[in-house]
C-alpha positions, 0 to 999 in steps of 0.5 A, a space after each residue: 473888596 479887600 478878603 482880609 482885615 487887619 485886627 488889633 486881635 491879631 497883634 503879637 505886639 510886636 512891631 516887626 512881627 505884626 508889620 510881617 503879618 499885615 504883608 502876609 494878609 495884604 499878599 493873600 487879597 491881592 490873591 484873591 484879587 486876581 483870582 476874581 480876575 481871572 489873572 492866571 499869570 499874575 495869579 501865579 506871580 502874587 503866590 511865587 511873592 507870598 511863599 517868598 515873603 512866607 520864607 522871610 516872614 518864618 525866619 525873621 519870627 523863628 529867631 525871634 523867638 528863639 531869641 526869646 528861649 520860647 520853648 515850643 520853638 520847635 512846634 513852630 518850626 514845624 508849623 512852619 514848615 507844613 504851610 510852606 509845603 503845601 504853599 511848595 505843592 500848590 506852585 508846582 501844581 500851578 506851574 505845570 498847569 494842573 487843575 487849582 481849586 482857585 477860591 478854595 486855595 484862597 480860603 486856605 491861605 486865609 484861614 491858616 494865616 488867621 488861625 495859626 495867628 490867635 493860636 500858634 503866634 499867641 502863644 509866643 506873645 509872653 515870650 518875646 516881650 520879654 524882649 521888649 
């Protein structure tokens, strides 16, 4: 069963960013699958890949926003940095075998991703449209 489903309402109408967002959805779905299977080694691996991909996505998105002259770029970067801190904290807890509610982690990641796209990313949609 798929946990997160991509819908047209998540599109910022930029092929690269939309594809990256879809990949983030897929990675959160993979985390959910591994949690359901209760395979801690694979959970750690997917979260590591999710963190690395998130860094790549944020870099690409921020470069696009800079090119577009997006006025709220600095605020957007701070939002990205906060999520990365949370994901890195999660990775550290998992590496140290600390107790973590994995269901809460999935809920946090999926809620954050959907809310971030629908609120923060939609705010820049008009700015990047100018780029073509």
